[in-house]
N, C-alpha and C positions, 0 to 999 in steps of 0.2 A: 705662715703656713708650713706644716710638716708633711712631707710626702714620703711614703715608704710602703712596701708591699704589706707589711704587718698592719698598717692602718686600714687596708682594704679587706681584712679578714676579721670576721666576728670572732671574738675570743672564745665564745661558747663552742665553736666548731673544733677547736683544738682537742677537746675531750673525746671527739669521735674518731680521731686519726688512728689510734692503735687498733680499735675494733675493725675499722675499715681496711687496714693493712692486711688483716687475716685473709680477707677475700682475695686480694691481689697476690698474696704469697702462694695461694693454691691454684691460681688461674694462669695458664700458659699465655705468654704474650702473643697477640695476633700479628699477622703480617698483611700488608696491603698488596693487592695485585701489582705487578711491575710490568705487565704487558697485557695485550688484549687476549692472548691465549690463556694467561692465568686468570684474567677476569671472567672468561667463559667458564672455566673450571669452578671458580668461586660461586658464580651465579647458579651453576648446576647443583652445587652442594647445599644451597640454602634450603632450609625447611619451609614448607608451605605456611603462609600466615595463619595464625590462630583466629578463628572467627569470634566476633563479639556477640553478646546477646543483650538486647535485641540487635539484629544485624544492621550494618550501615545501609543507608539509602543511596543508591548510585544515581548520579545526575550528570548529564553532559551540559556543561556551562558554555554559553556563547556570549562573547563580547568583543568589540573592536575588530570584527571580521574574523575572529579565531574561535576555536572551541577546545575544551579540555575536560577530561573526566574528573569528577569529584566524588568523594565518599562523605556522607553526612551522618552525624550522630546528634540527636537532640535529647534533652533531658527526659527521663522516663516518666517523671511524675509532676512536672511543673513546666510553665512557660519559660522559654529561654530569656535570660536577661542580657545576653550578649552573644557575640559570635566570634570564635577564634579560628583563623585561617592557619592550618598546620601545614608546614612544608617539611617533608621528611628528609633525613640525612642519607648518607651513603656515598660520599665522595663524588657526587654527581653521576656516578655510574652504577650504583646499586640501590636497592630499596624500592618500596612501593607504598602507596597510600594504605593499602590493605594491611601491611605489616604493622601499622599503628592502630588498628581497630580496637584492640583491647584497652590500650592506654588511652585512646581518645574517648572511648565509651566511659571509662572511669572519670576522665576529666569533665565530660559533659554532665555526668550525674553528681560529681562532687561540687562543681561550681555553679551548676544550673545554667550552663551555656550550651549553645550549639557549637560543635566542632566540625569544621569542614576541611578535609584533607585533599590535596591536589596531586593527581597522578601525572606529574610532569615527565616529559620525554628525557631519556637517559643518554649520556655520552658513553662511548665515542660514536655510537650510531647517529646520535642527534647532538652534535656539539653546540656550544654557545652560538647564537642566542636562543636556542630552542627552549631550554629550561626556564630562563627568565621570561620569555614570551608567554609560556604556559602559566606561570605564577601570576604574572600581570593580568592575564585573562581571567583567572579565578578571582583576583582581587577586584577587578572592574565589575565582574558579575555580582559579587557580593555588595559592592557599593550601590548597585542598582536594585538588587533583589532582596537584600537582607530584611528590610522592614516588612514588605508584603509577605515574605515567606516565613520569617521567624518572629515577627512582631517587635523587632528591635533594630536600631541602627548603631548600637554600641559594638564597634568592630576592633579586633586585635589581630595581629599577625605574628607568627613566630616559627622558629625552626631549630634544628639540632644539627650541628656541624655544617655540612654543605647546605642544609636547609636554612641555617641562620644567615649564611651568605646570600642565599636567594631571597630571604625575607628582607634583608637590608636593600638589596637591589630593587625589590618590589616597592619598598617605601620611596626610594629615590625616583623610580619611574612615575609613581603616582604623584609625587611632589612636582615633577617636571610637567605633568599634565595639568597641574592646578587642582588635583583631587585631594581633598582633606578628609576623606571618609573614615580613616582608621584612627582610633583613639590612642593606641599604644602598640608596643612590640616587645617580645621576649626573644632574645638572641642567645642561644646556648653554644658556646665555643665555636663560632664561625671562623672562616679564614677570609681575610679581607685584602690581602695582597697576593694575587695569583701571578704577578709579574716576576716574583722572586728578586726584586731589585732592592727592597728595603732590607736592613739587617734581619728583621723578623721574617720576611718573605724568603730569604736565602736559606733559612733553617729547613724549609720543605721543598727546596728547588729541585730535588731529584724524584719527587713523588710523581707517579704515573698519572694520577688524576688531573694534574695541571695540563698535561699534554692532551689527555682524553677530552677534557671539558673545553679548553681554549681552542682546540682544533687548529685551524689555519688563521686565526685572528692575527692581524699584522701588528697590533699593539696591545700587549696584555696589561698595560697601565690604563686602558680604557675603563672609566669608572663603572661601566655596566658589567665588566668582568672583575675588576678589583675595586670594590667600594672605598677602600682606603684613599683612593685618589679623587673621590667625589667631593663636591662642595656640599657639606652635610647640614646646611641650615634648613629651617622651617620643617623639621620632622617632629612627629609626636613623641611623647615620653617613651624611653627605651630602658628595659632592664637587660643588662648583659651578665651572663653567668659563665665562669671560666674556672678551671682547676689550676692550682698552683703548680702542679707537675705536668701540665699540658704543654706540648711543644708549641702550641698556638698562643700561649700566654702573652708574649711580647706583642704579637699581632693584635690581640684583643685590647691590650693596654694602649697601643697606638690608635686604634679605632675609637676607643673611649675618649682619648685626649682630643682627637679631631672633633668628635661630637660635642664635647664640653666646650671647646673653643668657639664652636658655632652656636653656643647658647641653647643647645638641645638639653632637655630635662633627661639626664642620663644617670642611671644608677648601676654601678659596677660592683659585682659581688664575686670575690675570689674564695675558693674552697680549698683548705689546706691539704697538701699532699695528694690532690686528686688528679688523675690523668685525663686524657682526652676521652670523651664519651661517658664520663663517670655517672651521669644521671640516668643512664640506661642499665646500671649495674645494681644488684641487690645489696647495697651497703647502707649503713647509717648515714654516711655523708651524702649519698644520693638522696635519701629520704628527706634529709634536712634541706637540701637544695630544692627538691620538688615541693616541699611545704612552703618554702620561701616564694617560689614561683607562683603557686596557687594563691597565696595571700596577696601578693602584688597584683596579680591578674584580677582577683576579686575586687580589690580596691579601685582598679582603673576601669572595670567593666560594669560595676554596679550603677544602676540608673541614678543620675543626679537629681536631687529634689528640685521641684519647680519653684522658681522665685515667687514670693508672695506678691499679690497684686497691690498696687499703690493704695494706701489708705487702710490696709488690713494689718 
């Protein structure tokens, strides 16, 4: 067996690097808030979400004695063949389900699936476990209501950055409940060690989002906070997407290794010279990754053919 980062990168992607670099040469590097005061300023400066057409349907989902707001997009011209639970990113302290409306509407129409986005509570006003509680509530609601509401029980969950972390936490919580409703998951550059104790985790030890999200948790190696410390067996197939230049690359490699060792069907795709959040940028590399995600999701959410009856 030969292991190396190059073996995880599709050679065709190398041809997209130069054209993609042009975008980043013209783009000023962003900075994350380093305090609650800076976070308030960042929130105030954010543009209002662009509405999708047709607009999302808003629902208050209730399950396990909790409730959470959802935004739902269904295919415009056909019945849904699956449902994707989208968990937005934003460092656990930014973002909203509405901010993903245009992207989720495109995903619904492209793949012919319903896309359900969860408006989980944000840190630091609502630290852990508020966000994973809300995401679990949405997942449990879907497990119960997907078939009668959407006509399908083919379920997937996924997220972007902090949303990927919460998607992994949601899978683990459902597994612990004995719930196997979800067929697969797509995790885009999540962070899986919020304790900053592993070598990968120490790379982000000074980030304010760790303090904001973990709050007063006595042990940040709690798997519900840091999925890297979970026992990751009996999970559905997972696609992990990460950029070669992402500070979270090592963290994602470690999470993928843990999943692989637990015999999870894990597919890890590394995109050359790509930074954190790259699939949200208008570059050829991002489009290649999004096409890969769509193809993978379509294969895992397509209805499986019914087995032939005996004697036929």
